[in-house]
Structures are given as C-alpha cells and as structure tokens.
N, C-alpha and C positions, 0 to 999 in steps of 0.2 A: 707293764713291764718296759713299754717303749721308753718311760722316763728314765730308765737306768743309764741310757747312754750319756746324758748330760753328767752325771755321776763319773761315768768310765772316761769319757774324753776331757771332761773338765777339771777331774780331781784324781782319779785314782792312776791313770797312766801317765799324767805328768809329774805325780808324785814319784813314782817308780823311775822315771827317765833322771830327775834330780837326783835322786839317790845314786844311779849309776854314774852319772857325770861326775858328783862328787866324790865317789871312790876312786874313779879314773882319772881324774885332773882334767875333764872335758870341758870345754868354754860353754857348749850348745847343748841344753838337752833336748832340743828340738831334732837333732841329728841322731837320736836313737829310734830305732825301729823295732815292733815286737812282733814274736811270732811264737807259737806252740811249740817249735822245736827248732834246733839250728840247722836240721837238714831242710827244712823250709826256707829258711834264710840263705843257704848255699844254694838252693835251687833259682831262688829270685837273682842272685849274684849271677848265676851260670847263664840265666835266661837272657842276660843283658848281653851276650857275648855271642858272636856269630862262629858257628862251627865251619871247619874243625877249631877247636880252642885249644892253643898252645898253652900247656899249664907245667908250672915249675912249682915241685911240693916236695916232700920227704916220703920216706918209707915208713912212715911212724905217726902216722895221721889217724883219727879215730874213723870208725865206720861212716859216719853221716857224711864225711866226704871221700874217704878213701874208695869204697864202694862205688860211689856215684861215679868218680873220675875214671874207675875201671870199667864200668858200664857203658861209659861215653867212649873211651879207648876201644871197645871190643866192637862197638858199632860205627869205628872210624869217625866219630865226630869229636875226638879229643886226641892231642898228642901229648903225652904225658912223661915229663923227666922226672925221676925221683932220686932226690939225693938220700942217700944212705945216712941214718941218724948215728950208727956207729962207725968208727971209734968217736965217742962223745966228745973228747978233748979237742977234735979237730973240726966238728961239725959247722960250726960259725964260718971257719974259713972256706971251706969248702962250699957251702951253701953262698955265701957272697960271691965267690967266684962264678958259680953257675948263674947267680943272678946279674952279675956284670956282662956276660955274655949276651945278655937281651934276646930279642926276639920272641917274648913271652907275652900272652895275652891276660893272664891270670899267674900272680905268685900267691902261694897258698902255706902257710906253716902254723904249727902251735907253738904256743908259748912254753906249756910244760907238755912233753910227750905223754900219751896216755898210757903208753905200754912200759914205760922205764920211770917216770917222773923227772925226767932231765928237764931242766930249766934251760931256755934256751938265752943265753945273755946278750946284752945289748940289742935290742929288737929295732932302735933306731937306726945302728949301724947296717942291719941287715936290709931294712926298707931303703935306706940311702944308696944301697948298692944297686938297686933297679935304676938303670940308667936313662931310660925313656920315661916320659911323665904319663903316658896312657895307660900302660897296663894297671888292671885292678890288682892291690896287695890287700891280700887278708891275713889277719892273724887270728887264729882259733885259741880263744882264751878260756874254753870252758874249765880247764884244770888249774887256772890262775886266777880268775875272778873270785874276789874274796878270800883267796888262799894267799897269795903274794902281793906283797904292795906294788901296785901297779900305777904308773905317771905315763899317760898317752898324751899329754900336752904337745908334747915335739912331733906326734904323729898325726895328730886328728886331721889335719887337712889332706893327707896322702892316703892314709891307710883303714880299713875297715877293721873292725873288732867285733867278733863272734863270741858269745857266751851265753850261760844259762844259769839259773839259781837254785839248780836241783839239789846240788851236794854243799857246796861250801857256803852259801847263802842262805841255806836251809828253808827255802821255798817251795819245795817238791817240783813236779812236773809241770812243765807249761811256760815257766816265766823265762823264756829265751830272749833275746835281743841283739840287735846288730849296731855298733856305731857307723855311720856313713858319712864319709869325707865329702865336702863339696863338691861336685861336679864330676861325679862318679857314679854311673849306673843310676841314673834318676829314673830312667824309664825301662825297669825291667818286664819282661813279656809275663812273667807270673808275678804280680805284685801283691802286697800287704798293707794293710791298714785301712784307714777310712776318710774320706774327705768330709764326714759329716759334721766334723767340728773345725773351726778354724783354728783352734787350740790342738788338734790331734798331732802328739808328737810322734807319728809315724814316720820319721825321717825327714826333716825339712818341711815342714808343715803339709806332709801326705806326700813327699817326693814318690814314695811308694805306694799311691792309692789302690784300693780294691773298691769296683763299683757297689753302693750302698744295695742291700736288700730291698725289696718292697716295703715301704714305709719305716725304712730302719736303716741301721748299720749293719755291716759285717765283719767286726772286729772278731778275731779267733776265739770261740767261746772258751777254749780251755786255758786261755792267758788271764781272763778276768779274776777267776778266783785265786791262780797262782800270783798274780800281781799284789792282791790283797793280802795275801801271807808275806809276800817278799817285803812290802812297806813294811808290815807289822816288824818283821825282824829287825829290817834297818831302824827303825824308830827305837826298838829294844837295847838295840848295841849302842847306838847314840845317847841313849838314856843312862846307859852304864858307863859310857865313856870308853867303850871298847872299840880300838880302831883295827883295821887289817893286819897292821904291823904287829901289834899285840897278840892278835890269832897265829899269826906266823910264828912269833917267838915262842908260844905257848908250844905250838907241834912242835917246833924244832927242838925243844927242851925233852918232850916225849921220846921223839924218835932216839935222840941222843941217849938215853936211859935205856931205850930198848935194844940199841945196837951195842953198848956197854955191857949188858947182861950175861952174854954168853955167845958161843959160836952160831954161827948161821950161814945160810947157803950164799953162793956168789950175790954180791948187793950191785944193783944197777941204778944209776951209775955207781961208780965204785968211791970210795971215800975222798979221793983226791979232789972231787968236784965238790965244794961246799954246798952249793945251791941245788934243792931239789923240790918238789912237789910235797904234798901233803900227804903221800903213801910211798912207802918202802917197796921195791920191788925187787925179787929174789928170783933167780934162774936155777931151776929145778928140773930134774930129767922127767918127772911126773907131777907137775904143778896141778893137775886136776885131781889125783888120787888124794894128795896133801889137802887139798881145798877142801874135799869132802870129809876128811878126817876132821879137819879143822871145824866144819858145821856141826859135826857130830859132838863135838867136845864145847859148843856153844860160842865159836867163834866165827863172827862175820866177816870175810874176806873175799876175795875173788881173784880170777886168772885170766890170762890172756896166752895161749899157746904154752910155752915153757915156763912163763912167768907167772910168780903169785904176788899180788899185791894185798899188802895190810895196812889200811887207812887209819890215819891218827886225827882226831879232832877237838874242837873247842870243848866239847862235852867230855872229854878224856882227863882223868886225873893220874897222878902218879901210882896210885893203888891199882888202878886199871891195868898198867903197864905192868907192874908185879906179878898180877893175876894172869895175863897174856902169856909172860915167860913160864908160869908154872903149866899153864895147860899146852903150851908147845911142847914141852919136856914129855908128854904123854903120846905125841903125834909120831906115827910111822913116818919116815922120810925127812924129819926135821933133824939136824945134827943134834 
C-alpha cells in the first residue's frame, strides 16, 4: 500500500492539476492545491489571517463560506461586510465601490451565485478594484468550473480560485482544489498536501504542506479516488473534442427551449441579464412543496429558501426538456 504514493503524487495529482490549469488558462499547474472539500480550503485560507478578520463578501455565498464567516462574526473573530446580490444589474458597481474603500483582509465572492445562477461579469475588474496589494482575494468558482468558459490568466498572480469536480466536472465528491497565487497565504495554520514528493502539486511545491504520517504521506484519502474519476472524465471530454464552451452552449440551448415552452414563476436573474449558470432559479411562495411534488413526479431538482433550482446538463437532450415541461404541468404550485 505504501507504494501508492509514488502514483498519487507522481502521476494522479499532477495530471489533475494539468487538466485544471488547462481549463482555466493558468500557466502553472503547481499552483493547484487539493482538498476533499471547499470548506477545508476556506479554513486554510482563513487560518493564514489574524483575527479579527475584516471580510468583504456578498449575501449570496454558499454555506461552506457563509456559515463559517457568520460563526467567526458571532465569536468576535471577524467583521463582515456583505454586499447584497440584488438588484443583480447593479451588483458589480456596488461591490467594486465597497472594494475600493479598502481596509479588508479578505475579499470573497462567487463567480456564479448558488441561490440564483447570476454570473458575476468581469471578475478581473472587481479584483482590480481592491486598492491594496495585501488582502487575500478569493473567487468561489464552484458553480462556474466546467460550466462557464473561464480564463483566469489575468488574475492568476492576484486571486485564489476555489472549485470542485462534484457536478459539472462529473467527478463526484472529494475532487476540490484551489489555485493559489504566488506570495499569498503560503503558511496557513491548517495546511494541506504533503512534502512527501518534490513533485507534489499542493500549491507551489507544497506551500500548504501537512506533516506526513508515520512511514508515508497524509494526502486527503477521499481526494485520491475522486481525482481518478476527474482525470477519466477530462480525458473522455478531450477525446471527444468537447470543450467547456461546447457544454455551455448546449446547456444554454436547453434552458432557452424550456423557458420558451410556457409560463413559469419569477426567474432569477431576469431575462434582461443574458448570462446565467447551468441551473434556472425560480422564486416561489412555497418552493419546498413544489420541490416535493417534482420529486414525486420523478424530477430531481432542489431548492434554497423560496427559490427552486432546476439544473440542465451535458447529459440532457431536447426530448428531456419536452418531458420536463409535460411533468411540470401536473405539479401543484407551478403555473
């Protein structure tokens, strides 16, 4: 069993880092660190900062960050400024204005908001709005990676990028990663990775190292099989000549067919904003009840508070959309 580490650190993880760097326009695969969850990566970033941490973020971040920031705030370990996501049309201007005021230790926002599908335009401009060079800037790309064509080449020396392979990369749980810009948070108090191999792609040759276990390494065990699946999917897509842009165009066509098929509840963000993530979000008085009715009708969706999310993927075809419309017509609470 000990011999597996040469395979993990010499082949498996470097291949995964290479795929990630290629998809995101990054120049250095060794700047990729792996972890079994994005929350683990969030904690390593936070552990590099001294409390009270001054945080600029939004009110639309996923639980892995939002709940952690709220707990730190409750304990007096963080001061958090949250820019409202809505109205979506003015979000970028309002967030940039807050960033320009400065005085933050951490600036954290999603590329695609998990509870609406809103895509933040021009990430480079928002990162550039941070006036000081010292604050950590983090982009949560969980709903963007392998869904939206993303080029981070202009940001790779300034911003962290966190994502995972669970949904859109079709890799399942555990294949989470961070792109780590050089010179930032190089010695977190809760590190990740392993110095067991000089080729370990745990962020700048082990910039986030974990002490090895007795007689071996301590790479997160759930990350290894997940990255095996991740690599297989990436090779499969490359073999087919399928790009992220192709996937995004396919999903966009499916969404357009669904929206054109008939009435629906309030769409978030509204149709005036052409870019959105790979799920449609609808505001409903009782999203939980509609979700339960959909599940009973054999339609797998999910909801967040008063918002129902219906996802579309590479594996769906136009016939699936027509069947979805037919089943929705039988669901109480859907127009």
